[in-house]
C-alpha positions in Angstrom: 27.7 -18.2 36.5 26.3 -19.1 33.1 25.9 -22.7 32.0 26.6 -23.6 28.5 24.0 -26.1 27.2 24.5 -27.0 23.6 21.2 -27.0 21.7 20.3 -29.6 19.2 20.4 -28.6 15.5 17.4 -27.3 13.7 17.6 -30.3 11.4 17.3 -32.6 14.3 14.2 -30.8 15.6 12.6 -31.0 12.2 13.4 -34.7 11.8 12.1 -35.4 15.3 8.7 -33.7 14.6 8.4 -35.4 11.3 9.1 -38.8 12.9 6.5 -38.1 15.5 3.9 -37.4 12.8 4.9 -40.6 10.9 4.8 -42.8 14.0 1.2 -41.7 14.7 0.0 -43.8 11.7 1.8 -46.9 13.0 -1.3 -48.7 14.5 -3.3 -48.5 11.3 -0.3 -49.5 9.1 0.2 -52.5 11.4 -3.4 -53.4 11.0 -3.1 -53.2 7.2 -0.1 -55.5 7.4 -2.1 -58.0 9.5 -4.9 -57.9 6.9 -2.5 -58.5 4.1 -1.0 -61.4 6.0 -4.4 -63.0 6.6 -5.2 -62.6 2.9 -2.0 -64.3 2.0 -2.6 -67.1 4.4 -6.1 -67.6 3.1 -4.9 -67.8 -0.4 -2.2 -70.4 0.6 -4.8 -72.5 2.4 -7.1 -72.4 -0.7 -4.2 -73.5 -2.9 -4.5 -70.4 -5.1 -2.4 -70.2 -8.2 1.1 -68.6 -8.1 0.1 -65.3 -9.8 -2.5 -64.6 -7.0 0.1 -65.6 -4.4 2.7 -63.4 -6.0 0.3 -60.4 -5.8 -0.7 -61.1 -2.2 3.0 -61.6 -1.2 4.0 -58.3 -2.7 1.0 -56.6 -1.1 2.1 -58.0 2.3 5.7 -56.9 1.7 4.5 -53.4 0.8 2.3 -53.2 4.0 5.2 -54.5 6.1 7.6 -52.0 4.7 5.2 -49.1 5.5 4.6 -50.4 9.0 8.4 -50.9 9.5 9.1 -47.3 8.4 6.5 -46.0 10.9 8.0 -48.2 13.6 11.5 -46.9 12.9 10.2 -43.4 13.0 8.5 -44.1 16.4 11.7 -45.6 17.6 13.7 -42.5 16.7 11.1 -40.2 18.2 11.1 -42.2 21.4 14.9 -41.8 21.6 14.4 -38.0 21.7 15.7 -35.0 19.9 19.3 -35.3 21.2 19.7 -38.8 19.7 19.6 -37.4 16.2 22.9 -35.6 16.7 24.5 -37.7 19.4 25.2 -41.5 19.1 25.8 -41.7 22.9 22.3 -40.3 23.6 20.9 -42.8 21.1 22.6 -45.7 22.8 21.4 -44.5 26.2 17.8 -44.1 25.0 17.9 -47.6 23.4 18.5 -49.0 26.9 15.3 -47.5 28.4 12.2 -49.7 28.6 10.4 -47.7 25.9 13.5 -47.8 23.7 13.8 -51.6 24.1 10.1 -52.0 23.2 10.4 -50.1 20.0 13.7 -51.8 19.1 12.2 -55.2 19.6 9.2 -54.2 17.5 11.4 -52.9 14.7 13.5 -56.1 14.8 10.3 -58.2 14.7 8.9 -56.4 11.7 12.3 -56.7 9.8 12.3 -60.4 10.5 8.8 -60.8 9.2 9.6 -58.8 6.1 12.7 -60.8 5.3 10.9 -64.1 5.9 8.2 -63.0 3.6 10.7 -62.0 1.0 12.5 -65.3 1.2 9.6 -67.7 1.5 6.3 -65.8 1.1 6.6 -64.5 -2.4 6.6 -67.3 -5.0 9.0 -67.3 -7.8 7.1 -67.0 -11.1 9.1 -67.5 -14.3 9.1 -64.5 -16.6 7.3 -64.9 -19.9 9.6 -65.4 -22.8 8.9 -63.0 -25.6 8.0 -64.6 -28.9 10.3 -63.9 -31.7 9.0 -63.7 -35.2 
């Protein structure tokens, strides 16, 4: 008796291996985001001008975005190869302890990034071009 076991697509395997490679850089990207956050907090405490705060806020946003992308890749890789093609497998994998851990981490990073975008980056008026 032969058992039919559907294989995952080649595209899913390629994406899985790519996500595993991306997720390996997660700890160092998270450390960069922490450093950018500490720089931003130091500038706020020193009452720096808005241009410096704008640059630091954007740097923190960029670092958070990179860390978030690596965390999302780690989450997808943790879910397994089948989850790329099958939403049921994705839901089941999300319910495992490792899946919950990655999902919570992704949600935490998204919340941090949105909070920074709302309140961490100061609004600096654009310069008005002088007309002759």
